[in-house]
LUMTOR-603478 format. One record per residue (C-alpha): x, y, z. Coordinates in pm, 1 decimal. Layout:
REM residues N
X	Y	Z .
...
REM end
This chain:
REM residues 625
2462.1	-5660.8	1941.2 .
2215.5	-5877.1	2134.5 .
1906.6	-6038.1	1995.5 .
1597.8	-5912.2	2176.4 .
1474.9	-6263.7	2239.3 .
1804.1	-6382.1	2391.6 .
1776.6	-6397.3	2766.7 .
2018.9	-6576.4	2995.9 .
1879.2	-6859.1	3199.6 .
1970.2	-6846.4	3565.2 .
2080.9	-7167.1	3729.5 .
1815.0	-7254.1	3988.1 .
1954.8	-7282.5	4341.8 .
1919.0	-7618.7	4509.0 .
1649.9	-7632.8	4780.0 .
1791.7	-7609.1	5129.2 .
1637.2	-7749.2	5450.5 .
1317.4	-7844.4	5267.2 .
1267.6	-8158.6	5479.4 .
1313.4	-7963.4	5803.3 .
1055.6	-7709.8	5694.8 .
813.9	-7994.1	5611.9 .
863.5	-8162.7	5951.7 .
814.7	-7832.9	6132.3 .
491.1	-7778.1	5945.7 .
366.2	-8127.2	6035.2 .
446.9	-8081.3	6406.6 .
279.5	-7742.1	6412.9 .
-29.3	-7883.5	6243.0 .
-45.5	-8169.9	6497.6 .
-23.0	-7933.0	6792.5 .
-293.6	-7712.9	6647.7 .
-512.5	-8019.9	6590.2 .
-470.8	-8134.0	6951.9 .
-556.7	-7793.1	7086.3 .
-860.8	-7775.4	6863.4 .
-979.1	-8122.6	6964.6 .
-933.6	-8050.5	7335.2 .
-1126.1	-7727.9	7301.2 .
-1406.7	-7912.5	7125.1 .
-1446.9	-8208.6	7373.4 .
-1368.0	-8059.1	7718.4 .
-1616.4	-7830.8	7896.4 .
-1471.3	-7583.9	8149.3 .
-1710.7	-7557.2	8447.5 .
-1698.0	-7368.5	8779.8 .
-1628.6	-7561.7	9101.7 .
-1977.8	-7492.2	9236.5 .
-2129.9	-7664.2	8934.1 .
-1889.2	-7952.7	8987.6 .
-2016.8	-7991.7	9347.5 .
-2375.8	-7991.7	9225.8 .
-2296.4	-8252.6	8960.1 .
-2123.9	-8459.1	9228.8 .
-2431.3	-8439.4	9453.1 .
-2653.5	-8546.2	9159.8 .
-2428.9	-8846.9	9089.0 .
-2339.2	-8736.1	8737.9 .
-1958.9	-8751.5	8785.6 .
-1811.5	-9077.2	8657.6 .
-1435.5	-9029.6	8704.2 .
-1200.8	-8757.0	8835.4 .
-825.9	-8699.1	8790.5 .
-676.4	-8470.9	9055.1 .
-376.5	-8248.8	8972.2 .
-202.0	-7982.5	9173.1 .
-417.6	-7696.1	9048.0 .
-713.6	-7848.1	8858.4 .
-966.1	-8129.1	8837.7 .
-1033.1	-8316.1	8513.8 .
-1285.8	-8584.8	8469.7 .
-1565.6	-8760.2	8283.9 .
-1940.8	-8716.1	8326.8 .
-2217.0	-8973.0	8299.6 .
-2440.4	-8725.9	8117.4 .
-2286.2	-8481.0	7862.2 .
-2305.9	-8104.6	7908.6 .
-2365.1	-7924.4	7578.9 .
-2257.2	-8241.0	7401.2 .
-1928.8	-8267.1	7598.8 .
-1864.2	-8561.7	7831.6 .
-1535.4	-8440.2	7975.0 .
-1490.9	-8141.6	8205.5 .
-1220.8	-7937.2	8375.2 .
-1242.9	-7712.1	8681.7 .
-1025.7	-7550.1	8943.9 .
-951.7	-7735.6	9269.9 .
-1087.3	-7557.5	9576.2 .
-1190.3	-7806.0	9854.2 .
-897.9	-7988.4	10024.0 .
-1142.4	-8254.3	10157.8 .
-1252.2	-8348.7	9812.3 .
-1138.7	-8712.2	9852.2 .
-1397.7	-8775.1	10124.6 .
-1679.4	-8643.1	9907.1 .
-1564.0	-8853.3	9615.0 .
-1560.7	-9168.3	9829.3 .
-1900.3	-9084.1	9970.5 .
-2050.5	-9065.4	9623.0 .
-1861.6	-9366.2	9490.2 .
-1662.1	-9175.4	9229.2 .
-1342.5	-9324.6	9101.5 .
-1056.3	-9083.1	9145.1 .
-673.5	-9069.1	9108.9 .
-380.8	-8829.4	9162.3 .
-155.4	-8711.5	8872.6 .
185.1	-8582.5	8976.3 .
321.4	-8314.1	8739.4 .
691.7	-8243.0	8694.5 .
768.6	-7894.6	8819.8 .
1111.2	-7893.2	8654.2 .
974.8	-7988.0	8312.7 .
699.5	-7731.4	8332.5 .
943.2	-7458.5	8435.7 .
1189.7	-7559.5	8165.5 .
920.4	-7553.3	7900.2 .
796.2	-7215.0	8019.2 .
1119.1	-7036.6	7923.7 .
1300.8	-7274.3	7685.6 .
1015.2	-7325.8	7438.3 .
959.0	-6952.9	7368.4 .
1333.5	-6905.3	7331.0 .
1357.5	-7190.2	7080.3 .
1059.2	-7057.8	6888.8 .
1215.7	-6710.5	6875.9 .
1549.9	-6846.7	6753.6 .
1381.8	-7064.9	6494.0 .
1170.4	-6776.6	6366.6 .
1478.8	-6551.9	6342.5 .
1674.3	-6816.4	6151.7 .
1381.4	-6868.4	5916.2 .
1351.1	-6497.3	5838.3 .
1727.9	-6459.7	5798.2 .
1746.6	-6744.2	5549.3 .
1449.8	-6612.1	5355.4 .
1595.6	-6261.1	5337.6 .
1938.1	-6396.6	5246.7 .
1787.0	-6598.3	4964.4 .
1586.9	-6304.7	4825.3 .
1851.6	-6038.3	4875.6 .
1644.7	-5856.3	5137.9 .
1763.5	-5625.9	5414.6 .
1891.8	-5915.2	5620.8 .
2077.4	-6083.6	5341.0 .
2411.7	-5949.4	5456.7 .
2370.5	-6097.3	5805.3 .
2376.4	-6462.9	5704.0 .
2566.4	-6445.8	5373.8 .
2797.6	-6154.0	5426.5 .
3100.2	-6349.5	5306.8 .
2926.5	-6525.6	5019.1 .
2982.9	-6423.1	4660.0 .
2698.8	-6230.6	4498.0 .
2783.9	-6353.5	4149.8 .
2485.5	-6432.6	3929.7 .
2526.8	-6768.2	3759.2 .
2385.1	-6807.9	3410.5 .
2370.1	-7117.1	3192.6 .
2386.5	-7024.1	2823.6 .
2244.0	-7343.7	2679.7 .
1874.5	-7288.8	2601.6 .
1848.6	-6930.0	2475.7 .
2214.0	-6839.0	2440.5 .
2398.0	-6540.3	2299.8 .
2654.3	-6627.9	2033.6 .
2901.1	-6438.8	1821.6 .
2633.0	-6403.3	1553.8 .
2453.0	-6165.2	1791.1 .
2763.6	-5944.0	1814.9 .
2851.4	-5709.2	1528.9 .
3098.1	-5430.3	1467.1 .
3382.9	-5573.3	1678.9 .
3534.3	-5834.3	1448.1 .
3888.9	-5801.0	1585.9 .
3772.1	-5854.6	1942.7 .
3570.7	-6160.9	1836.3 .
3878.4	-6311.2	1670.5 .
4077.5	-6260.6	1990.7 .
3812.9	-6443.7	2192.2 .
3786.2	-6739.3	1953.1 .
4085.8	-6892.2	2131.0 .
3900.1	-6874.9	2460.4 .
3606.1	-7063.7	2309.9 .
3837.2	-7331.5	2166.8 .
4007.5	-7370.2	2503.5 .
3679.4	-7405.9	2694.1 .
3546.5	-7664.0	2450.9 .
3857.6	-7881.6	2473.9 .
4103.3	-7768.2	2744.9 .
4326.1	-8077.8	2725.3 .
4397.8	-8089.2	2353.9 .
4436.0	-7712.6	2330.6 .
4769.5	-7723.5	2511.0 .
4916.4	-8011.3	2311.1 .
5200.5	-7789.7	2183.6 .
5288.8	-7654.8	2525.4 .
5084.8	-7334.8	2505.5 .
4874.5	-7221.8	2797.6 .
4565.3	-7010.5	2808.2 .
4602.1	-6657.8	2948.7 .
4492.0	-6641.9	3310.3 .
4286.6	-6329.9	3260.7 .
4151.3	-6137.5	2963.9 .
4066.9	-5769.7	3008.5 .
3808.6	-5613.9	2775.9 .
3879.2	-5243.1	2737.5 .
3639.6	-5006.3	2568.1 .
3407.8	-4709.9	2599.5 .
3068.5	-4758.2	2768.1 .
2818.1	-4923.3	2538.0 .
3062.0	-5089.1	2299.8 .
2953.5	-5443.1	2393.9 .
3208.3	-5571.8	2646.1 .
2952.5	-5756.7	2860.0 .
2782.5	-5890.1	2547.8 .
3113.8	-6031.1	2420.8 .
3171.4	-6211.5	2750.1 .
2823.5	-6364.1	2735.5 .
2882.3	-6463.2	2374.3 .
3197.2	-6651.8	2477.1 .
2992.7	-6840.7	2736.5 .
2718.9	-6907.4	2482.3 .
2957.8	-7038.7	2220.3 .
3130.7	-7270.1	2464.7 .
2815.6	-7369.9	2659.1 .
2964.6	-7334.4	3008.1 .
2837.1	-7167.4	3328.4 .
2884.0	-6791.8	3334.2 .
2956.1	-6620.6	3667.9 .
2873.3	-6250.7	3635.3 .
2951.3	-5998.7	3909.4 .
3027.7	-5628.6	3932.8 .
3344.7	-5502.7	4093.7 .
3148.8	-5286.4	4336.6 .
2966.9	-5591.8	4481.5 .
3286.2	-5716.0	4648.2 .
3318.6	-5419.7	4882.4 .
3099.8	-5385.9	5193.3 .
3115.5	-5188.8	5514.8 .
3256.3	-5490.7	5704.5 .
3631.6	-5543.8	5694.6 .
3736.9	-5863.3	5520.5 .
3406.5	-5924.2	5343.1 .
3545.7	-5841.7	4997.8 .
3833.8	-6086.5	5032.6 .
3595.3	-6357.4	5156.1 .
3370.3	-6304.3	4856.8 .
3663.8	-6333.1	4618.5 .
3760.3	-6665.3	4775.7 .
3401.9	-6789.8	4765.8 .
3365.4	-6688.7	4399.2 .
3670.3	-6885.2	4292.1 .
3565.1	-7182.4	4506.2 .
3227.6	-7191.3	4328.9 .
3399.9	-7162.7	3991.6 .
3631.4	-7456.3	4067.2 .
3328.5	-7670.5	4151.6 .
3162.4	-7593.3	3817.0 .
3471.5	-7586.1	3593.1 .
3495.8	-7538.8	3300.8 .
3330.9	-7200.4	3341.7 .
3375.1	-6827.8	3292.2 .
3413.7	-6566.2	3565.3 .
3319.0	-6220.4	3441.4 .
3392.5	-5914.7	3657.8 .
3227.7	-5603.3	3520.1 .
3358.9	-5256.7	3607.0 .
3691.8	-5391.5	3729.4 .
3811.3	-5037.7	3808.1 .
3580.9	-5032.9	4113.5 .
3784.8	-5320.2	4258.4 .
4128.1	-5290.0	4098.9 .
4207.1	-4922.4	4141.5 .
4579.0	-4856.7	4183.3 .
4690.8	-4874.8	4544.0 .
4819.5	-4554.1	4703.6 .
4686.7	-4358.0	4408.2 .
4573.9	-4099.0	4662.7 .
4853.8	-4068.2	4918.9 .
4639.8	-3881.3	5173.9 .
4355.8	-4132.9	5183.4 .
4508.7	-4355.9	5449.7 .
4681.2	-4693.4	5449.4 .
4540.0	-5040.7	5390.1 .
4164.7	-5027.9	5349.7 .
3896.1	-5276.4	5253.9 .
3943.0	-5223.2	4878.7 .
4314.6	-5295.8	4898.4 .
4252.6	-5616.8	5093.5 .
4001.2	-5726.6	4832.3 .
4244.7	-5645.5	4552.0 .
4523.3	-5835.8	4727.7 .
4298.8	-6142.4	4757.1 .
4213.1	-6119.7	4387.3 .
4583.5	-6107.1	4300.7 .
4643.8	-6415.8	4514.5 .
4358.0	-6605.2	4345.4 .
4488.9	-6511.1	4001.3 .
4826.5	-6655.9	4093.8 .
4674.1	-6962.6	4257.3 .
4433.8	-7111.6	4006.6 .
4546.1	-7333.9	3722.0 .
4415.5	-7230.5	3376.8 .
4423.4	-7592.9	3262.7 .
4126.1	-7665.4	3490.9 .
3900.7	-7478.7	3248.3 .
3839.6	-7153.0	3437.0 .
3862.7	-6837.4	3226.2 .
3860.4	-6499.0	3397.5 .
3716.8	-6212.3	3190.9 .
3691.3	-5853.7	3310.8 .
3572.4	-5528.6	3159.1 .
3657.5	-5166.2	3226.1 .
3642.6	-4831.0	3053.0 .
3916.6	-4681.0	3272.7 .
4226.3	-4901.4	3230.2 .
4461.6	-4616.6	3316.9 .
4364.7	-4628.4	3687.6 .
4409.5	-5005.4	3734.0 .
4683.4	-5134.2	3959.4 .
4997.9	-5235.4	3766.9 .
5015.2	-5562.0	3960.6 .
4677.9	-5655.5	3813.3 .
4796.4	-5606.2	3455.3 .
5129.1	-5781.8	3471.9 .
5200.1	-6098.5	3276.7 .
5049.0	-6401.8	3445.2 .
4735.7	-6223.5	3567.1 .
4539.7	-6010.3	3321.7 .
4801.7	-6074.4	3059.4 .
4582.7	-6012.8	2753.2 .
4395.9	-5692.2	2680.6 .
4130.1	-5681.6	2409.0 .
4022.7	-5340.2	2283.3 .
3650.3	-5315.0	2214.2 .
3652.9	-4987.2	2025.7 .
3377.5	-4771.9	1883.6 .
3267.4	-4924.4	1552.7 .
3364.2	-4775.6	1216.9 .
3108.4	-4717.0	942.5 .
3097.2	-5080.5	818.0 .
3071.8	-5193.8	1178.7 .
2788.7	-4950.3	1247.2 .
2608.9	-5082.4	939.8 .
2635.4	-5439.4	1071.9 .
2509.2	-5334.5	1414.4 .
2213.9	-5151.9	1261.8 .
2124.3	-5463.1	1062.3 .
2122.9	-5671.8	1380.2 .
1893.6	-5430.5	1564.9 .
1668.2	-5372.1	1264.5 .
1580.2	-5741.3	1224.6 .
1255.6	-5706.4	1417.5 .
1170.8	-5355.8	1292.7 .
950.5	-5291.7	989.9 .
1171.3	-5085.4	757.7 .
1058.0	-4908.2	443.2 .
1223.3	-5008.7	118.0 .
1388.2	-4666.2	89.9 .
1583.7	-4705.4	413.2 .
1957.9	-4727.1	352.2 .
2133.5	-4842.1	667.8 .
2470.3	-4746.5	522.7 .
2349.9	-4388.5	493.1 .
2227.2	-4404.0	852.3 .
2566.6	-4537.4	959.0 .
2739.7	-4248.0	783.5 .
2528.5	-4004.5	987.4 .
2634.5	-4157.4	1320.7 .
3013.8	-4125.9	1360.9 .
3126.3	-4200.0	1715.4 .
2808.1	-4390.6	1808.3 .
2855.9	-4706.2	2014.1 .
2651.3	-5022.0	1982.6 .
2423.4	-4909.7	2266.1 .
2373.5	-4573.0	2094.6 .
2279.0	-4744.9	1768.6 .
2031.9	-4973.2	1948.3 .
1875.3	-4663.3	2102.9 .
1869.2	-4497.0	1759.6 .
1672.8	-4782.9	1600.9 .
1428.4	-4780.0	1890.2 .
1381.5	-4402.5	1871.0 .
1321.8	-4421.3	1494.0 .
1057.1	-4690.5	1548.4 .
890.3	-4472.0	1813.2 .
886.4	-4171.9	1577.6 .
720.5	-4383.4	1307.4 .
469.6	-4516.9	1561.3 .
368.9	-4165.7	1669.2 .
274.5	-4072.0	1313.6 .
82.2	-4400.8	1262.7 .
313.6	-4519.0	984.7 .
327.1	-4871.3	846.0 .
709.2	-4876.7	833.4 .
1012.8	-4679.4	947.6 .
1161.7	-4455.8	677.4 .
1473.1	-4240.3	648.0 .
1298.7	-3931.8	785.9 .
1229.4	-4121.2	1105.1 .
1598.2	-4211.4	1139.5 .
1696.6	-3848.7	1075.4 .
1450.1	-3729.1	1339.2 .
1585.7	-3988.6	1584.2 .
1944.2	-3874.9	1523.6 .
1843.8	-3513.1	1582.9 .
1660.3	-3619.3	1897.6 .
1968.6	-3797.5	2033.7 .
2233.9	-3546.0	1924.9 .
2055.8	-3210.7	1960.1 .
1778.9	-3291.8	2206.4 .
1402.2	-3272.8	2205.5 .
1229.5	-3007.1	1998.1 .
1095.2	-2715.9	2207.0 .
822.6	-2583.8	1979.3 .
655.1	-2412.1	2272.3 .
967.7	-2202.1	2333.3 .
861.2	-1890.8	2143.3 .
1126.8	-1636.5	2043.9 .
1048.7	-1276.0	1970.2 .
1102.5	-1166.4	1606.4 .
1434.1	-997.1	1687.4 .
1585.4	-1306.1	1855.1 .
1447.7	-1532.8	1584.4 .
1619.5	-1323.2	1318.1 .
1950.2	-1329.1	1508.0 .
1932.4	-1709.0	1539.3 .
1854.9	-1745.4	1167.0 .
2159.8	-1542.2	1062.0 .
2372.9	-1719.4	1322.5 .
2288.5	-2069.0	1195.1 .
2313.3	-1966.3	830.9 .
2658.0	-1825.0	907.7 .
2768.0	-2169.6	1027.8 .
2619.2	-2339.2	722.2 .
2755.0	-2093.1	464.9 .
3112.3	-2106.6	597.4 .
3092.5	-2487.6	597.3 .
2967.8	-2483.5	235.6 .
3256.1	-2264.1	122.3 .
3531.9	-2455.0	305.4 .
3664.0	-2734.9	85.2 .
3782.0	-2969.2	362.1 .
3478.9	-2942.3	591.0 .
3209.1	-3205.2	631.0 .
2902.3	-3129.1	413.5 .
2603.2	-2968.5	584.9 .
2307.9	-3203.0	626.7 .
2045.3	-2975.6	783.8 .
2002.9	-2629.0	933.6 .
1720.2	-2543.0	1171.8 .
1611.3	-2258.8	1398.2 .
1372.9	-2475.3	1601.7 .
1491.7	-2468.7	1965.7 .
1610.9	-2802.7	2100.8 .
1735.4	-2939.4	2429.9 .
1813.8	-2718.9	2726.4 .
1967.2	-2409.2	2567.8 .
2006.3	-2467.1	2192.4 .
1801.7	-2210.5	1996.2 .
1903.3	-2367.8	1664.3 .
2152.4	-2613.0	1518.9 .
2356.1	-2692.9	1210.7 .
2412.4	-3063.0	1140.1 .
2711.6	-3172.9	933.6 .
2744.0	-3520.7	785.1 .
3095.5	-3666.1	758.2 .
3162.4	-3851.6	435.5 .
3405.0	-4095.9	601.5 .
3564.8	-4183.3	932.7 .
3862.8	-3959.0	1002.5 .
4155.3	-4039.6	1229.5 .
4403.0	-3763.5	1134.1 .
4350.6	-3391.8	1075.0 .
4589.5	-3127.1	941.0 .
4627.6	-2770.6	1064.2 .
4434.3	-2637.4	765.5 .
4141.8	-2871.4	839.2 .
4135.9	-2769.6	1204.3 .
4146.7	-2400.6	1111.5 .
3848.9	-2447.2	878.2 .
3666.8	-2635.9	1153.9 .
3722.1	-2339.7	1387.4 .
3605.5	-2101.7	1115.3 .
3279.1	-2297.1	1083.7 .
3230.3	-2281.3	1460.9 .
3285.4	-1904.8	1454.0 .
3069.7	-1853.1	1144.6 .
2758.6	-1779.5	1351.3 .
2934.0	-1515.8	1559.9 .
3087.1	-1360.9	1248.5 .
2741.4	-1340.2	1085.6 .
2603.3	-1156.1	1388.3 .
2896.4	-911.1	1376.2 .
2852.6	-854.3	1003.1 .
2474.3	-812.9	990.3 .
2383.0	-656.6	1325.7 .
2711.4	-494.9	1427.4 .
2708.1	-652.1	1773.4 .
2758.1	-989.0	1941.9 .
2520.0	-1200.6	2151.3 .
2547.1	-1476.3	2407.2 .
2436.4	-1741.3	2155.0 .
2795.1	-1833.4	2065.4 .
2905.3	-1939.5	2414.5 .
2924.3	-2311.3	2327.4 .
3098.7	-2233.0	1995.8 .
3364.1	-2026.3	2173.1 .
3432.9	-2304.7	2423.8 .
3481.3	-2558.5	2144.8 .
3702.4	-2324.3	1939.9 .
3919.7	-2244.3	2239.3 .
3965.0	-2612.3	2317.8 .
4064.6	-2692.8	1957.5 .
4307.8	-2400.5	1939.9 .
4470.1	-2483.8	2274.3 .
4512.7	-2846.9	2169.2 .
4675.1	-2734.2	1844.2 .
4920.8	-2517.7	2036.8 .
5001.5	-2731.7	2342.7 .
4952.9	-3091.6	2222.8 .
4999.7	-3098.0	1846.5 .
5282.9	-2838.3	1822.5 .
5123.6	-2663.8	1522.7 .
5277.1	-2322.8	1602.9 .
5633.9	-2294.6	1464.6 .
5728.4	-2021.2	1714.3 .
5681.9	-2258.5	2007.1 .
5883.2	-2539.2	1849.6 .
5810.8	-2909.3	1826.3 .
5727.3	-2942.8	2193.6 .
5420.6	-3087.6	2366.3 .
5336.1	-2868.2	2663.2 .
5033.0	-3063.8	2785.7 .
4972.8	-3436.6	2780.9 .
4648.6	-3598.7	2679.7 .
4377.1	-3614.7	2940.9 .
4395.5	-3911.9	3177.0 .
4039.5	-3999.4	3081.4 .
4135.3	-4280.8	2844.5 .
3799.8	-4342.1	2680.4 .
3620.8	-4013.9	2660.6 .
3539.1	-3951.6	3024.6 .
3575.5	-3621.9	3207.3 .
3925.1	-3481.4	3225.1 .
4102.8	-3448.2	3554.9 .
4081.4	-3093.1	3699.1 .
4430.4	-3124.5	3848.3 .
4701.3	-3068.1	3587.9 .
5065.8	-3004.0	3653.1 .
5214.3	-2721.1	3447.3 .
5565.5	-2804.8	3334.3 .
5657.1	-2480.4	3160.9 .
5746.8	-2127.8	3270.0 .
5531.1	-1818.0	3290.9 .
5693.5	-1676.5	2978.5 .
5598.1	-1990.1	2784.0 .
5246.5	-1972.9	2924.2 .
5218.9	-1616.6	2796.7 .
5336.7	-1726.9	2452.9 .
5082.6	-2010.8	2452.9 .
4799.0	-1772.9	2541.5 .
4909.4	-1533.5	2268.0 .
4926.1	-1812.5	2009.3 .
4580.8	-1945.5	2105.9 .
4431.4	-1598.2	2083.3 .
4593.4	-1533.2	1745.8 .
4475.2	-1867.1	1607.4 .
4115.6	-1804.9	1716.3 .
4125.7	-1452.1	1575.1 .
4257.2	-1582.6	1242.6 .
3970.6	-1830.0	1215.2 .
3719.8	-1554.7	1298.9 .
3867.8	-1330.8	1028.8 .
3846.1	-1620.3	780.5 .
3475.8	-1670.2	857.2 .
3408.7	-1295.4	837.8 .
3582.5	-1270.0	498.6 .
3377.1	-1558.4	355.5 .
3050.0	-1407.3	475.7 .
3137.9	-1062.6	338.6 .
3203.9	-1215.1	-2.5 .
2878.3	-1415.4	10.6 .
2657.1	-1153.1	173.3 .
2379.8	-1204.8	-82.5 .
2375.9	-1580.4	-19.5 .
2367.9	-1513.8	356.1 .
2065.3	-1287.9	321.8 .
1885.8	-1531.5	94.4 .
1956.5	-1832.3	315.1 .
1853.3	-1651.6	633.8 .
1528.6	-1544.1	464.8 .
1449.4	-1902.3	365.9 .
1532.6	-2019.2	716.2 .
1297.8	-1763.6	872.2 .
1024.9	-1878.3	636.5 .
1067.7	-2257.6	654.9 .
1250.0	-2292.6	992.5 .
1444.1	-2592.9	856.8 .
1656.3	-2629.8	542.7 .
1773.2	-2968.3	416.5 .
2040.4	-3075.9	173.5 .
1827.0	-2990.9	-129.7 .
1783.1	-2623.7	-35.1 .
2146.9	-2589.4	72.7 .
2277.2	-2745.2	-248.1 .
2057.7	-2508.0	-451.4 .
2203.7	-2214.1	-258.4 .
2557.5	-2339.8	-322.9 .
2483.0	-2383.2	-695.5 .
2378.0	-2016.6	-716.4 .
2705.0	-1915.5	-553.7 .
2901.2	-2121.6	-806.1 .
2703.8	-1975.4	-1097.1 .
2779.9	-1620.5	-982.4 .
3144.9	-1714.6	-941.0 .
3158.1	-1862.1	-1293.4 .
2994.3	-1550.3	-1440.6 .
3241.7	-1329.8	-1256.3 .
3534.8	-1532.2	-1387.9 .
3406.0	-1513.8	-1745.8 .
3358.9	-1137.7	-1717.0 .
3711.7	-1086.8	-1588.3 .
3943.0	-984.0	-1877.9 .
4229.6	-1219.4	-1946.6 .
REM end
């Protein structure tokens, strides 16, 4: 995971047209200076005043033009010795001779004046438009697409000063080992192929969001010390046809100029979606042209030049097969969710700059966070630090981490959401039903905390279980006990109050999904045979499932599936109801404690379980042999 102080340094673009801008500024300053000087030394006077000055003999020299008179006076007017006035009298020459004034005629070019009258404003307008376009193109403004529509938008980073290395990445050891070859190749491309091996043209990082795919790519650039071109797949596609293909070409041209380097395309699925995946969406479109150009570039560049193409996606199942064939993206690296040791390493990386109490056990925190990605764990450490800051603590302790986990998993506490006594009692029995069934099931995860404090949008209470280890396989018995725990709250309501409420809606949805998967995907019902009736969702890495599924079995089989699902759910409900009937006293005691304290931790729950075991031992001793 990244160090907080590690920030990529952008390569500064070279200045363009700086000399032209300087010359334009000098010319403009000179023109302004001339105008200012002329306005300061020339006095505009009416023609009548000029005639009077001429009669008084104060005119020294006159220059006659087609529409004006300019000249010099013997005595200054308001400190100005030069004057200008309009020409009115056609017999002016006689008067000038009569008074002995030196005069001359200046012939102006009509063509030049006319040309300047319309050409100069046009040139100024064009120059101003070009200046604004270049400025907006350089800053990414609204006009950026006008002048650089075919240019690549890749951000270029140089990982030499404050670089990210593999030491900043934790929890993905297998992926780091795969990318060590890339680092060795970039450091010494020539000697790497001494045995005839070649570097893969493209490496695809596959993993769920937040697992560190972008961070791994930056770490490869940091370890090898080469330029890092980073761009998102969506930045290739614009409204103009052919722009995406032009940007692909420009990106690879820039990379060849700065080789050895790394090209990283994030969210490749936005660019490389399978062609004709939707047959009614039309023929060749802009995305397909961009993808075709990318395929051509992948075939065209030579890996020995030191260019490595990395890409990341969390939806590899929708990529075009031509993109994944050998010779293009011919190596796929899975960046999976970290296991418990990996989560511990990630927590250590993020906790370096956090003041932790001596009692904090990061391994215990890692055991409480199964399924968390690196981004989730970074958010967890930050949330725990915020919780400790709110209570003005000197260090972050385990309670802060527990509160942060509850905040992330269950949502924000809604202490202002007041329940009436009847609803509060129903919620207490409901949550204690979950906890008690989980305590009595041998293969269930132990209960960590039970609370009736409302959280999130609609949760009126919650029961948190802590897995003891990462699990990858589950048997039918374990799944049935899991469904029994989910139905424990509903069974408690049925047992105590004799009716059911709407509080178990989320539990019923989860139970139904587990039961249907057991019947249709895992073939755990002998009557239906060893047949898979539904395939796994097309969402490869935990995304939303596709709403369009093709049913490949008959109506009779569908009826049997529905019957089996219903029977399996009913069996789990009966199991939970039987457990709660046998432990009715413990249910009453636990619900009473929950109503009093609102939250029960492991200590209170273990004490309740010990009482159950003591009663069971006494009953066994009293039973005659």
